[in-house]
N, C-alpha and C positions, 0 to 999 in steps of 0.2 A: 502495497498501501503505499509506502513514503516511497520507492521507485513512481508508482504512478502520481503522485502528490510534486514531484518534483522536475514531472513529464513535462506534465498543465501551466509548474509556473517556468517554467522556458521561454525566452527570444520568439522562436518561429513561434509555434503555436500561441502566445498572446498575441506577435502580431496582426498571426489572419484572425484571431476572433476579434482584432481591433477593427482591419478592413472590410471584415463583413459585416458590423453592427454599422460601418459610418458607411457602406456601400447600401443598401438596405433600406438606413435612416436618407439618403439621398434619392434614392427610388422613387418610394412611398410621400417624400417632399413633390418627387415631380410628378407621381402621379396625382395627386390631387391637387397644384398648383400648378398648373404647367406653362413652359415658356417661363416660367419665370426666377429658372438657373441663364437661362439666354440672354443678352446682351443686346438683342435686338427687339426687343419687348418693350423695352429702355426709351 
């Protein structure tokens, strides 16, 4: 069990989780508010 917690707290796992959460949030914002992220609508 100690090896599993060491693996889950390693940098590649944390980077993958962070990038996944950020991309899901970005996709949901673009779904709810379309064209808000593009500069053409300003």
